[in-house]
N, C-alpha and C positions, 0 to 999 in steps of 0.2 A: 220577506220582511226582515230588515236588518236587525241583528241583536246588538243592543247597546250594552257594552261591558259596564258592570258596576264596580266601583272602587270600594273595597272593604277597608275601613279605617283601621290603621294599625294601633293596637292598644299602647298607651303610654308606658314605656319601659319603667320609668320611675315609679308609677303607680303599681305596676306589677311587682316590682322589687319590694316596695313597701308592704304590699299584701302578703307576699311570701315571707318577708321578714317577720311580720306579726304572727303568722301561722307557725313559723319556725320557733319563735320565742315561746309560744303557747305549748308546743309539743315537748319542749325541752324541760327537763327537771333541773332548774337552775341551781337549787340548793345542793343537789348531788354533784353537779358538774364542778362546783368550786372545790370539791374534795377529791376529785380523781385526776389522773394524769392528763396533761394538756393534749398529748397526741391521741389519747383515747377519745377525748372530747371532740377533737377535730374529725376523727373517723365517724363518730356518731352523728355529728352535725352534717357531714357529707352525705351519709345514708338518708337521713330525714329530708335533706334538701333535694336529693335526687327524686324522691317520691313526690314532693310538692311541685317540682318543676314540670314533671310529666303531666300533671293535671292542669297546668296553665295553658292558655291559648297562645301565648307568646313564649316560645322556647328560649332558653339561655344557653350560650355556648360555655365551654369548659372554663374559660377565663372569667366569665361573668359569675359562674357558680362559685369559683374559688374566691373571688372578691367578696361575694355575699357571705360565704362561710367565714371569711376573715372578719367581716364586720360584726357578725354574730359573736365570734370569739372575743372581739374587742369589747362588746357589750357585756359579756359574761365575766371576763377576767380583768378588763382594763377600764378606760374612760371613754369608751365608745368612739365617736368620730374624731376625738382628739388624739387617739393613739398614733396615727401616722405622723402627726406633727411632733409628738413627744419623741418619736423614734428618729426624727430628723436632727442631726447634730448642728446644723446651721441655724436652727431656730433658737433665738434667745428669749423672745417673749411671745406668748399666745394671748390674744385679747378677744374675748367672746362678747360681742355687743348684741345681746338677745340671741334667740335660737337661729335667726336668719343670717347673721353676719359674723365671720371670724377673720381677724387680722393676725398676722405674725410679723415679727421683726427679724430681719436677716441683715447682718453687717450694718446695724444702725438704721436701716431703712424699713419703714412700715409698708406692707403690701397685703391686699385682700386675698383670701383664699376661696376656694369653691366649697369648703366644708360648711355643712349646715346640720342643725339638729332637727328632729321631726317636729317638735313643738316646745313650748316653754316647760311642759311637764317632763319631757325627755332631758332637757338641760338641767332642771332642778334635781332630777334623779341622779345625774352625774355629779353635781355639786354635793348632794347629800352623801354620795359614796365617798367623796374625798374627805369631807369633814367628819363623818362618822368613824372613819378609820383612826382618828386621833381623839375620839370621845367628845366631839363637838356636835352641834346641831345648827341647822339653819331653817327658820320658819318665820311666820309673821311677828312672833314675839322676839325673835333674835334674827333680824333680816340681813345682817352683814357679819362676816366671819373671816378670820385669817387662819390659814392652815399650811401644812407642808407635805409635799409628796414624798414617797419613799426615797427618791433620788436627791432629795434636798431642795427641790424647786419650791419657791414661795408662791402661795396661792391666796388670792383675795376674791371673795364672792359677795355680791349684794343682790338682793331680790326685791320684788314689789312688797310693800308699797313705796319703799325708798327708791328703787329703780323704776322709774315711771313707765318705760317702754317694755320692760321685761327683764329677766335675770341677766346679770353680767358677771363674767368670770375673767380674772387676770392671772396669768401664770408667768412668773419671772423664773427663767431657767438658769441653771449653772452648768457649765461644761463638765463633762466627765473628767477631763484633764484640765486642771487649772492653768491659766496663762502664766508664763514665766517672764522674767526680765528680758530674756532673749526674744520672746514673742513680741514684747512691747517695742523693743528696738527694731525688729523686723517690720512691725506695723507702722513704724515712724511715729510712735506715740510720744517719744522723748528721745534725747540723744545720750550717747555714752557718758559725756561729762556730767550731765544732769543726774544720771543714774549713779555714777561714782560718788557724787556729792551726797545724794540721799542715802546711799548705802553706808557712807561714813557717818552720817547723822544718826542712823539707827544704831550702829556699833558704838558711837560715842554717847548713846543714851539721851539724845535730845527728844523733847516732847513734840510730836508732829500732829497737826490737824490737817486732814484731807477734806477739801471742800469741793462741791460740785452739784450740778442739778440731777434730776432723775435720769437714770440710765447713762450717766456720764462715765461710769467705771470706777466709782469710789471704792467699792468692795474689792474689785479686782486689783486695784493698786494697793489697797491695804494688805491683801494677801501677799503681793510681791514684796512690799517693804518688810512685812513680818518674817519673811523667809530669811532675813539677815540677822535675826535674833539668835543668840548662841543657844546651843542645846543644853548648856549648863544652867540656864535660867528657868525659873518657874513662871509660866504665863497663865494669867486668868483672863478668859474672854467673856464678854457680856453682850448678849444680843437679844433683840425682840424675836427674831427667827434665825436659828443657827445657819449661817451661810459661810462663815470663814472656814478655810481649809488649811489649818496649820499642821505642818509635818514635824514639828519638834517633838522631843520625847516627853517633855514635862508640861503638858497643857491641861488646864481645867476649864471645861466649857460650861457656862451658865446661860440659861435661857429664861426669859420672862414667862409668866403664866397668866392667861386671860381669866376673867371671872367665870364661875360655874353657872349653871342654869338659874340659880337663885341670885346671881349677880355678886357672889362672894368668892373669896379665896384668890383674888388677883395678886400677883407678885410683879411689881414694876421694876424698871431698870434701876431706879434710885436705891431701892432696897438691896438689889444685887450688888451695886457698886459699894454700898456701905458694908455689906457682908464680905465682899472680896478683900477689903482691907484687913479683915481678921484671918485671912487665909495665907498670909505670908507670901504675897506675890512679889516677884522681881519686876514684872511689868503687867500693866492692866491694859487690855485692848477692849474698848467699847465700840461695837459695830457701828452704831450711829447714835449721837446724842440728839434727843428730840425735846426734852423737857427739863424739869428741875434737877435731874441727875447730872446736868452740866456742872452745877456747883460742887457736888461731891467729887466729880472727875477732876476739876481744877484743883480742889484741895488735896486730892491724892497726888497729883503731879507736883504740888508745892511741898509735900511732906515726905519726900524720900522715894517716891515711885517714878524716878526719872526713866525716860525711854518709853513712855506710854504713847499709845496711838489711838486715834478716834477719827470719825468722819462726821460731817455736818452738811445739810442741804443749804447751799448758798451759791450765788452766781459769780461772786468775786471774793478775794481774800478779805477785803474790808467789810463786805456784807456778812462774811462768816463770823467776824468778831462781833458785829452787831447782833447777829442771831444768838451767839453765845451769851451776850449781855442780856438779851430778852429772856433766854431760858433760865439763867441764874435768877432773874427777878421772879420767875414762876415759883421759886422755893418760898416766897412770902416771908423773907427774913428782914425786909425793909432796909436792905443795904444801900448806901448811897452809890450813885453811878460811879463816882471816882474810886470807891473801894472795889467795886466789881471790875472796873477796867484795870486797876493795879493787880488784882488777882489774875486776870487774863494775861496781862503783860508778863508777870513773873512765872506763869505756868507754861504758856505756849512759846516754843522757840521758833517754829517754822510752820507756815501755812502753804500747803500744796494745792493748787487749783487745777482740777481736771474738767474737761469739757467735751461734749459731743458736738462735733462740727455739723454743718448743714448737709454734708455728703455722707454722714453716718460714721465717719472716723472719730476716734477718741484720742485726745491729745492732752498732755500736761502743759497747760498754757501759762502757768506762773509758779515760780518757787520764790516765796517772799519770807524774809526774816523779820521777826518782831524785835525792834531795837530798843524800845523803852517808852517813856512817856514825855510828852511836851505839854505841860499844863495838865489839862483834862483829857488829852487826846493820845491814844496809843499810836506810836510811830512805827512804820514798816518800810522796808526797802526790798525791791525786786532784785533777785540775783540772776535768774533766768526767766525769759518770757518767750512766748510764741508770737511772732509778729505776722499777722495775717495781711496778705497783699491783694487778695481778690479771689475770684471764682472763675474757673474755666467754663466754656460753653457746656461741657459734659457734666458740670456740677461739682467737679473736684475743687476742693479748697486749696488755694496757693498760699504759701508762707514759709517761714523758716524759724528755727529755734535760735535765739541769740543770747549771749551773756550781756549783762548791762554794764559790765566793767567794775562793779562794786564787789569788793572782797568782804565776805560776811564777818560780822563781829565774833561769831562763834568759832572762827578758825582755830583759836588757841585751844578751845575745848576739844577739837578734833585732834590736834597735835598731842595733847595730854593723854588722849585715849589711844594713841598710837596710829592714828589715821593721818597719812601724809598725802596731800593733794597738791598737784603743781599749781603755782600761782597763775600760770598762763591760762588755765581753764576758765578763769574769771575775766580774762581780758576780752575786749571787743575786737572781733575779727572782721 
């Protein structure tokens, strides 16, 4: 009688790993481990893991054991499954859409990863670890929170009941080494004549508004422009979350404060802008104007704080002025539209529009000068633009940077400041 071989089903490795992972966490004294040397912890984890693996029906090879040990270390010391992504310098954004799905942005392009959390409780535990480090909390009574990691990365988290499908986490990362003007030139984000003009505008203390959409590179470009400010000047920066990386000697950094658990004690950007005027600043840099602080920023620009810089969320230079107008109206001073527009016209000299293209590249698409008022309308003129011609089959955006042929009205201010630029740079080629 023939013997029919029976097939023994192989145990799912993922389930085995999860079981060993749970047992390992239970055996570890996590409180003690956060106080001892990481190498010592690694040795102890390895020894416990060796004993657990021996008792499982599906053995693990050395590489799998090391990987599991590293995952446990990440749980103890770091942010669990996110640690490999945080260690990857090419990742600029990490977007966790519930525990099942994690996306990253690399070079302006979103892509899904294989990273997952065990369940919602695991993800909420990681979120809680982030926010508790800065004295915040996230729970049903406070279901959304902004925070910052030790490396300066900006974090936003939102949990149920506001997040319908489960907890969501967004991490906006900033490179260890900030991008320089040379990097922008190499990346074809702008041209040398455009950079020379903007460098001259900073040195001549023109007030510059940088406009762009989410992820367009506003903060990066603000960092580049601020690098041309003299070391002899006192700079006060005001931000919701400190992102700017100024390397000058005399910088005072101010950051807003959210309300406490009782909903009290919040310090908003407007209060910081008003306070900064009492700090004898040579220049004020507001990371991003979002609300009624726009009025105080404009007044500062109009009352002796020339050379100030700020950013705003908008898709075109004209939209940027409209947004400023709306934000000034939030101050509830009942100013007429014409007065607000005159304030904007006299305060802002230049609007720089940055944009993220469909292929992920970031470009300076417009340098526009505010020239005055015609009736009730603020007038503007483009000095440089990016002229888009199409898209290759590969998805690459085609186009070129061109001068419009208009010589800016502020050219005399540049000359008075000792900035000499060739007239030919404004000519159409």
